Steps between C-alpha positions, in 0.01 A plus 500: 500500500280196559123548514282232659123513468302416810121470507288796389675837537815391683843481338851446634809669356844359579838663439843459660364253754222729625125480446231765460132397532210703362136467611483175699123510548231261614475334157871422510676219683518531880881502482519709181726764658680283757872531436473841334741775601255774405128519424297752302120529523301705249174550692272375774266261319535151649610331178809726515538557873459214747627582846574138585724466190692813594536400864631157398761655275610767746515250785703254291763759412564760772691711248217509246323831441173610343426797274137590440242777510360645820177297513695173515788627712270618778365146542834326543764758597431485877609135510822564307640838610753650264444236232192640322541797265223718354540597134305689237521614140836649408694326776815302427683264733723194515358173637716188529735637238221583253440859389128574522297792365137560602240593238124552525252623757157338467343159450319458169127576500300189592164681489412868548315409820812342655750749646847477352787413731870576474708272279865528403708317243867407529766522229788277605853560371355716225378182334212310663173684566224369727206745487281337766132560422531778245608554143766751600736646244829571680623739233826312448588195287409161651665176392277252689140575596316301764165518324177493707328287244156446657324690778157638594631842397627428150401357163717341235488798264648719775767240574601484133512879469707522820763266359501692172545834673765386747679296228706265719722234351323234707160483673455235770154428641417578860161548666389175339358290784143564385566360153384142447705262289235542227550877496878509493541398133244764404705771671819362346346538153400856578849597616711376211796716394319580177208651691656645818845575365706316762610147573244350738583233759273317740687324783354240733561557871860403573622549144785743444670694223837670485481862390 
């Protein structure tokens, strides 16, 4: 499986000539999901869900389909009948040849005064886990964690403890658009294997690794 990092929370997974895109939001490239055979969206916040990105991808490939939670699906399903699927925790499905399991229910707490919204994470092929905006523990082993490294709802101690508890082989940064170049080395030093317990990789947009 080839994993390509796009900007912020978006990643592409490629296998057997097919592509799965996760969270092509407003902080990601306008064409981040164009060419994908399937798209997954974790929740409705605009840095993960951008309607124009989804419309571009679904228009470009008439066979492409979208799996997401109800709050996102209701906004785009009318324009693409039969191609948008609502999922929730405990669901399992196949998308573009990838086996996907859904884990999680709620967005992490930003502040007690801010209502929590629904958020789901996706475990792809029993290997790659993208939790969206939550530190969800799927309850099964994870090889590669897409790690939400910096957000208004987390702090570095929580990120380190999340990696320790989940214990993936590899943690790859996502949710990193708000990090300045000055801050990135600081986070890299905090997430060393000696401290977090997993190999840590930071990819620039467009960079890829083979898993």
